[in-house]
N, C-alpha and C positions, 0 to 999 in steps of 0.2 A: 716519232716514227718507231723508236725502240720500244716504247711502252705498248704501242699498237701491236707490234709483232709478237711481243710476249703474250699478250692476251689472246692473240690469235692462235698461238701454239697451244696455249692451255685449252682452248676450245677444240683443237684437233683431237685430243685424247678422248673426247666424248665417245675413250676407249671402248677403246677398249670397250657400242654398248648403248651407247649409250644412247627421238622426238619427245618433247615434253608431254606429260600425261595430264597436265593441268587443264581444267575446263574453263577457268576464268583467269584473266591476266591481272597481275598486281599493279601494272601501270598501263597507260593507253597511248603509247607513241603511234604516230601515223605515218603513212607513205613509206618511204624507203627505210624508216626506222622501226616499222611495226614488229620486226622479229626480236627487238630488244625489250619486249614487254615484261620480262622477268629480271631485267638488270636491277641491281640493288641501288636504285636512285635515291632511296631514303637516306643513304649515307652520303654526307656532303662532300667527302674527300674523293669519291669515285671520279676518275677522269675519263675512263673508257668503258664501254659496254661490249660484251662479246657474245656472239652466237655462232655455233659450229655444228656442222652435220658431217659425220663420218660414214662413208658408204663403201669402204673398201679396206683391204688389208687382212691381217690374220693375227691370231695369238696362238703360240705353241707352248704347251706345258708337257714336259717329258715326251711321251710317245703320241700325244694327241694334238692335232692342229684344228683349231676352230676358225673357219673363215668368217669375216664380218659380212654377212649377207642381208642384214636388216639395218637400215639407217639408224644411227644413234647420235644423240646430241649432248653438248655441254654448253652451259650458259651461265653468265654471271657478269662480273665487272672487276676492274682492277685499279690500283693506284700505285704511284711510285714508278721508278725506272731502274734500269740496270739490274744489279743484284738485289735491289731493294723492292722489287715488284711484289705486291701482295694481292692475291686473288680472293675475291669475295663471292660467295655462292649466290645462286638465284634467289630472288625475293621470296618465292614460294617453297624454297628448299629443294627443288627438282634440278639440282646443279648438273649432275651426271645422270642422264636418263637410264633407267633400268630396262634395257632392251635385250631380251633373251636371244641368243644366237644358237642355232641348231648345231649339235656336235655330230659330225659325219660318222655314220655307223652306229651311233648310240650304243646299245648293249647287244647288238645283233651277234649271234654266234656264241653268246656267253651262257653258261649253265652254272648252277650253284656248285661250289666245291663239295666233294664227297665227305669232307671232315665236318661239315656243318651238321647240326641236328636234323633228323629226317623231316620234322614238321617245317623247319625253315627252308630246307631244300625244296619241298613241295610248294610252299608259298612263293618262293622266288621263281622257280621254273614255271609255275602256273601263270605268273605275270608275263613272263617272256612268251609263253605259248599264246597268250591273249593278244600279243602284238604290242605290249607296252614297253617298247624298246628305245624309243626316242629320248634323247637327253638334251635339255637346254642349259646353256652356260651364260651367266649374266655377270658382267663386271660391275662391282659396286664400290663406291667411294667409301673409304674408311676415315672417320673423323667428321667434323662439322660440315653440313651441307648448306647451312645458312651462316651468314656472317663470315668472318675470316676462316678460310679453309686451310687444310694441310697441303694443298697443291703448291709446289715450289716452282718458281720461274727464274730464268736468267736471260735477260734480253741480249746481253753481249754474246753469250754462247749460241743463242739462236741465230743472231746475225752473222756470226763468224763460222757457223756450221761446224762447231767443235764443242766438246764438253757437254755437260748436262744442261739441257734447255728447259726441261720440265720433269719434275719428280711427282709421281702419283702413288699415294698409299692406297692399296685396293685389296679386295678379296673376291674370289670367284665363287658364285653360287651355282651349284649343279642341282638340277631338279627333274624328277619324273616320279611316276607312281611308286617305283621301287625305292628310290633314294630318299623320298620324302621332301620336306620343305626346309630342312636345316642342314643340308650337306654343303660344306664350304671348304675351299682351299684358301688358307689364310683366314685371319680373324681380326676383330677389332683390336685385340691386344697385340697380335703379331701379324700385321698386314704384309702383303707382298709389296715391296717397294720397287716400282718400275721407274727407272730414271731414263727418260727418252732424250734422244739427240737428233738434230738435223745433220749431224756429221756422221762419223763411222763408229760403230760399236761392234766388235767382233767381226763377223762375216757380213754384217748389214751396213748399208749406207743410206742416209736420209737426204732430204733436201728441204730448204726453207719454202720453196714454191714461188709462184708468180703473183705479183701485186698489181691491183688496179684500184682506182679510187674515183669518187664523184667529183664534180667541178669544185665544190666548196671544201673538199678534202675532209669531210666530216663522216664519211663512210668509206672504209677501205676494205677491200676483199683480198683474200689469199686463196689461190686455187692450186691444186695438185701438190699440196704439202705432204711430206712424208717424214714421219718421226719414228725412230727405231730403237730397239734395245735387244741385245743378245747376251746379256750378262746377269739378269736378275735371277734370284733363286726362288723356287716354289716349294712350300712345305707339303707334308702329307695332308690328305683330306681328312675331315672329321665330321661327326654328326650325321653320317649317311645311313639311311635305313631306320632312323628313329631308335626305337627300343632295341633294334638288332644291330646297332652301330658297331658293336664289338666284332661282328662277323662281316658286315658289309664294308666298313672302312678299309680293311686289308684288301678286299677284292677290288674296290675302286682304285686304290693306290697301285695295285699290280697292273690293272688295265691301263691306267694313265701313265704310269712310270714315275710315281712320286714316293718320297721327295725327290726333287730334281735340282741339282746344283747349278751354279753359274756356268753358262755355256750350253746348257741342255734345254733352255727355254728361249723364246724370242717373241717380240711383238713388232709388228709393222702396221702402222695406222695411216690411212690415206683419207684426206678430208678437204672440204672447202669451208671457209668461215668468213664472217664479217665482223669488223670492229667499228663501233660508232662512237663519236665524240659525245660524252655524257651530256654536256650542256645543249648540244643540238638535239639529242634524243628527248630531253626534257622540253625543249622549246616546241617540239612537234606535237606534244599532247594537247 
């Protein structure tokens, strides 16, 4: 049971974000096990498969709050128990789905600073006038997405609703026509470490959720799970505006309120997930 719960909590983060974009499945489980098609069953030591869908909650960075308004998934499998749980990514590498979430307000009401070069002011303001103000934010997993991941789990802390239950190294991708495609908060070398709990962290309190299971106890579901963090730090954004990053990065950091230290950021993730016994998943193929 402890191993199941840990895997389920890992799936809940499908932060921050995260439905699979794969067009073909790596495996072919059937019936009540069909959702575990990307479980890393090729690894003989996997004991449990995990699939999660997060459809509520929010992430706050500095002065900006991004609600989770599009379903996001996390999938994979795990082995071990207690503090020794190891989470392995989806067989196709789509462990944490890259699901863009809309940033409320976007760049509405923003104009280029007057200290920018005139040509750059005209370019930026022209984009705003054309209505290109929406901004998408996507939480991306840092580190391996296949094989052993950097996702850390503690089944004891999850069950007791205290301490760190799940640790996620991540970066936030901000994107629109102005920011370009390489605007990030956090990086592969310096990820944002979000340590989530079902207990209390700062002003936030989580909950392990409600459990149900099938007759054979080979599929177990967790609903209304809530994992939280109110103490992670967020660095300044970088790479925004492409060639004009020297000018755009400071503007983004001013608008968002970055860098933001511990206590200035928060994450609340609400999700349902399923855990399947790996041998039963294999048997259904």
